[in-house]
C-alpha positions, -999 to +999 in steps of 0.1 A: -061-208+005-066-241+022-072-261-010-084-287-018-115-280+002-140-306+016-169-315-006-204-307+008-235-321-008-260-295+006-257-261+023-265-263+060-264-244+093-250-261+125-275-248+151-252-254+180-223-233+167-240-211+141-215-224+115-228-220+079-214-246+055-220-238+018-226-266-008-193-274-026-193-297-056-156-292-065-126-292-041-106-265-061-134-239-067-142-210-043-178-202-032-194-180-059-227-167-070-234-170-108-254-137-109-227-117-091-198-133-111-217-124-144-224-089-133-188-082-120-171-101-148-143-111-125-133-139-101-148-139-066-149-157-034-180-154-011-173-153+026-195-147+056-181-119+079-195-125+113-176-104+138-157-072+141-125-092+141-134-108+108-141-074+093-108-061+106-089-090+091-107-085+058-099-048+057-063-056+064-062-083+037-078-060+011-055-031+020-024-053+020-035-068-014-042-035-030-010-019-019+014-048-021+048-041-035+058-060-066+095-056-057+111-079-032+132-063-005+165-077-020+156-062-054+149-028-037+181-030-019+200-038-051+184-008-068+192+015-039+228+002-040+230+012-077+219+047-067+246+049-041+273+037-065+262+062-091+265+091-065+299+077-053+313+079-088+306+116-090+334+141-084+342+146-047+343+180-031+348+189+006+323+217+009+295+213+035+270+228+010+280+202-016+277+174+010+241+184+017+234+186-020+250+152-025+230+137+003+198+150-012+208+137-046+215+103-030+181+100-015+164+112-047+185+089-069+177+059-046+140+067-046+139+072-084+157+039-090+132+020-068+101+040-080+110+035-117+108-003-112+076-003-092+045-017-111+012+001-106-023-013-110-048-001-136-069+013-107-039+034-094-033+048-129-069+056-135-072+072-101-042+094-108-052+103-143-088+112-132-074+132-103-093+113-077-085+118-040-062+093-024-079+097+010-111+109+025-116+129+057-144+146+076-122+175+086-110+206+068-073+213+072-053+245+070-017+248+058+008+257+085+040+273+073+064+264+100+094+280+084+081+315+091+073+306+127+107+291+131+124+322+117+104+344+140+113+323+170+149+322+160+150+360+157+133+364+191+158+340+207+187+359+191+173+392+205+169+376+240+205+366+241 
């Protein structure tokens, strides 16, 4: 945030570097536009984006901010550990089938423990409730059912042996 910021009496452009310096009358307030802030009814910070690198940094910042996790890693780890303990306390059987089921339960339990504590934003909730897409693409995709292909190849391999 680099606060407090330097006070600037008048906005100016440095002709040698192209650097634009906006007027700043208070060291703790971001650049803003009264019309935009009234229309958006939210806080804002005006920045000039000069280069492709600046744009990339901005996209990264916005994406990181919008998708940030509210759970710290150590909290997630503790929740996953609770999931592991709850699975370990269940009755033990030696069957391979039960081991696979137990592994699946373990992963699902850990996920549910973490996901149940994850906060979501109003935008995420509204997007989900209104059934908005979570991604956009210019391509049309087809489903590929690999299990039938795998079964066919396995049958052909068995015949060839």
